[in-house]
C-alpha positions in Angstrom: 130.5 29.3 221.0 133.7 30.2 219.1 136.7 31.5 221.1 139.4 33.9 220.0 141.8 31.1 219.1 139.2 29.4 216.9 138.5 32.7 215.2 142.2 33.3 214.5 142.6 29.8 213.1 139.5 30.1 210.9 140.7 33.5 209.6 144.1 32.1 208.7 142.5 29.1 207.0 140.2 31.3 205.0 143.2 33.5 203.9 145.3 30.5 203.0 142.5 29.1 200.8 142.2 32.5 199.1 146.0 32.4 198.4 145.4 29.2 196.5 142.6 30.6 194.4 143.7 31.1 190.8 142.0 34.5 190.6 143.6 35.8 193.7 147.0 34.4 192.7 146.8 36.3 189.5 146.7 39.6 191.4 149.9 40.6 193.1 148.0 43.3 195.0 145.6 40.7 196.4 148.4 38.3 197.3 150.3 41.2 199.0 147.2 42.1 201.1 146.9 38.5 202.3 150.6 37.9 203.2 152.2 39.4 206.3 155.4 41.2 205.3 157.3 38.7 207.6 155.6 35.7 206.0 157.7 32.5 206.0 156.9 29.1 204.5 159.0 26.0 204.3 158.1 23.8 201.3 158.3 20.1 201.1 161.7 20.5 199.4 163.0 22.4 202.4 163.0 25.7 200.4 162.3 28.8 202.5 159.7 31.1 200.9 159.1 34.7 201.9 156.5 37.2 200.7 158.6 38.3 197.8 159.3 34.8 196.5 155.6 33.9 196.8 154.7 36.9 194.8 157.1 35.8 192.1 155.6 32.3 191.9 152.0 33.4 192.1 152.4 35.9 189.3 153.7 33.1 187.1 150.2 31.6 186.9 151.2 28.2 188.3 147.5 27.5 189.3 144.7 27.7 186.8 141.0 27.5 187.2 141.0 24.3 185.2 143.3 22.6 187.7 142.8 24.2 191.1 144.8 23.2 194.1 143.0 20.6 196.2 143.5 21.1 200.0 143.0 18.3 202.5 143.6 17.8 206.2 144.0 21.5 207.0 144.4 22.1 210.7 145.7 25.1 212.6 146.9 26.2 216.0 147.6 29.6 217.6 151.3 29.6 218.6 151.2 33.1 220.1 149.0 36.2 219.7 149.0 37.0 216.0 150.8 33.8 215.0 148.8 30.8 213.5 150.5 27.7 212.3 148.6 25.8 209.6 149.4 22.4 208.2 147.7 20.8 205.2 148.2 18.8 202.1 147.9 20.5 198.8 147.7 18.7 195.5 148.4 20.7 192.4 148.0 18.6 189.2 149.3 15.5 191.0 152.1 17.3 192.8 151.8 17.2 196.6 154.2 19.7 198.1 153.3 18.7 201.7 152.8 20.8 204.8 152.8 24.5 204.5 153.3 26.5 207.7 151.8 30.0 207.6 152.8 33.0 209.8 150.9 36.1 210.3 
């Protein structure tokens, strides 16, 4: 039986994987639907990403169907009601940016 925390983590994982899908990334409207307005992510370089900066990058077609992002070791934990922290490794054409926290 799945509890509420497990459902929240699964929903966050599903949404995160959609955000990495080339077709979804090509649609600013779909990306906006998936990101919380207060979304924050810290990349491997230490750069802080917000919803607006993610929209800028995703609209630049950085991921193509020919070379999708490969995700491994995805785990998640509920930090507080409505806040799920995901960590995973993403490989985009040999580039591994590292862990990607997700709020929302």
